[in-house]
N, C-alpha and C positions, 0 to 999 in steps of 0.2 A: 524554584529551580530555573537554571538557565537552559533553555531548550532551543536547539537549532532546528529550524524548519528547512528541510531539504527536499527540493523538487528535482527528481531525476528526469531528464528528457533528452535522450540521445537522438541522433539523426539515423536515417537508414531503415525506417520501419517498413516491413514487408507486408504485413497483414492489411494495413491501411496506409498506403504510401503518404509520407509527409504528415501523418496524423497529428503530431504535436502542435503544428501551427496551421492545420486545416480548419476552415470555418465550420463550426457547429452552431447553426443559427446565425447570429450576428457577431459571435465571438470565436476567437481561435480556441482550440481545446486547451491550450496552455493557460489562457486567461481565466477560465473557470477556477482552476486550482490556485492560481496566483492571487486572485482577488480574495479568496477565503483565507489563505495563509497570511496575507498582509493585514487582514482585518482582525486576526486573532489577537487577543490581549495576552495570551500566554506564550507566544513564540518570541524569543529574544531577538532572533535574526532569521530572515528568510532568504535563502540563496538557491540558485539554479546550478545543477551539475549537468553540463552538456558538452559534446564535442562538435556541435553544429553551429556555424556562424549565424545562420538565419534564425535559429531558435534563440541563440544568445541575444541577438539584436532585438527581437520582439520582447524577450524577457526584460531587458533593460528599459524598453519603452513602457512596460507595465509597472516598473518600479521595483522589480526583483533584483537583488544584488547578484552579480556574476563575478566573483573575485578570482576565479581561475577557469581554465578550459580543461575539460576532462581528457586525460590521456587516451589515445586511440585504443590501447590494449584493454581499457575498461569500458569500451563502447562498442563491443562486438555483439553479434546476435546471442552468443552463449555466455556473455559476461554476467556473473552473478551480482546481486545487489550489495552484499556485504562489503566487498572491496571498494565499491563506489562510496559508501558511507565512510569507511575508514580513510579514504583519500581526502574527503572533505574535513574530517576531524583532524587529520594530521596537518592539513594546511593551516588550520587555526592554532593548533598546538605549537607549530613552528613560529607563529606570531605571538605566542604567549597568551592566547585566548582559550578559555576552557568552557565547555558546555557539560551540564550534568546529564543531558539526555538528547536524543535525536528524534524528531518527528518526521517520518518519511511520508511524503504526500505524492502519490503517483498521478500523473496527468490523465491516466486512463479512467479515472473515477471522477468525472466532472461535476456530479450532482450532490456531493456531500455538502451539507450546510454549515454555516459558521457556528450555529448553535450545537450541532453534532460534534464538530471538531473541538470546540471549547469544553464541552461536557466530557469528551473523551480524555482530553488533557487533564482536566480537573480530577477525574476519577483516577487516572494514572498516578497523579501526585498524591492524592489522599490515601490510596491503597498501598502505595510504596512497593508495588510489584516490580519485577525486573523488566516487564514489558506490558504493553496493551495492544491488542489488535482488533480491528473491526471485523465482524463476522456476519454470515447469513446462516439461518437454520437449514440443516440438511433435510430435503424432502424424505418422508418416511420410506419410500421405496428404495432410496439410496442409503439409508441408515446402515452404519457398519455392522450392526447386529443382524442385518438382512442381506449382507453382501458376502461373497465367497472368494477364496483364493485357492490356487491349485497346490496340493501337497506333493510330497516326493513320489508318491505312487501315481500321480497324474489325476487324482480325484479331487473333489471340492471339499473344503472345510471352511467353517465360519471365520470371517476375517478377524473377529475379536478373540478367537481361540476357544470360545465356549463349545461345549459338546452338544448342547441342545439349543435349537433355534427358538427365539421368542415367537410365539404363535400369533399373538394379538397386537395389532398396531397400537392400541391404547397402552400397552405395557412397555413400548419402546422408550428408552430414555431420549431426551432431546439432545441432539448432537449438532455441531456447528462446523462450518468451513470458513477459512479466511477469505475475505472478499477483495482485498487489495486496496481498500480506500484509505485506511489510516494504520500506520505502524509507529508505535512509541517504544523506545528502548533506552535504558540507562547506558551512558557512555562506557562505564567500567565493564558492563556485560559484553558490549561490542568489542572492546579493546582487549580485555583479559580472558574472555571465554570464547571469543570468535563466534558469537551467537547473536541473532536478532531477537531471540525469545527468552533465553535464560531459563531459570528453574520455576519461576512463578509468572503466570500470564493472566492479566485481566482482559476483559473484552467489552465491546459495545456492539449491539446488534443494529446494523444499518437498516433503516426503513426500506421495505421492498420497492416502494414507489420511487425511491431515489437511487436504486441500485442498477448500475451497469458497469462492466469492466471491459473497455474497448480494446479488442485485440484483432477482430476481423471486421470485414465489411458488414456482416450481419449484425455485429454488435453496434456498429456505427448507425445502422438503420434503426436499431432499437433506441439508441440515444436520441435520434431525431424524433422518433415517435413520443418518447418521454417528454421531450422539450415542447412538442406541440400540445401536449395535455397539461402542461404546467400552467 
């Protein structure tokens, strides 16, 4: 498969100002993801999607291709990810270059390893699913079988729709949440179905010791702590 490695990194971060090129240890946050992406044997091309000149300059120094500048309407706080991916695919489509799938690698997950990334891509290719996402196991106290939502009468009902709650922790099924580290999606699913996930989704469980998704200053402090212990 021809897989496009896409690193989205817009300017204007509010939770951690300038986080994409802020130093985490001796590297910019961008460098962690860039190095892993460029080292992967399964990514046909690795490119940056950004609206910010400073981020673009550093990406080029790291060896990441920056074939376009992201339009400002795709770089706002509320801008969804899917149009950013579509913009990149359309750029290459206009040049006559096709990719079978996209691997989205967010800068906010700096500690994914090369081995994890390559294993994820290999699993995605072998299983032939529409997508693959990296996940974390949901702690039992937040398991959807133990959570509630409000019904029309203003009372609580089990989120899963079941009538009776599972009483024992040991009987709870294992559930997962997306952790933002790796997204792999077939191009036709993105373009034809306007979806990042499709109908069939494989998964990889991120090791807990490598997991952080940096959105706030508290997350940044957690990343610094992980780095010290590595």
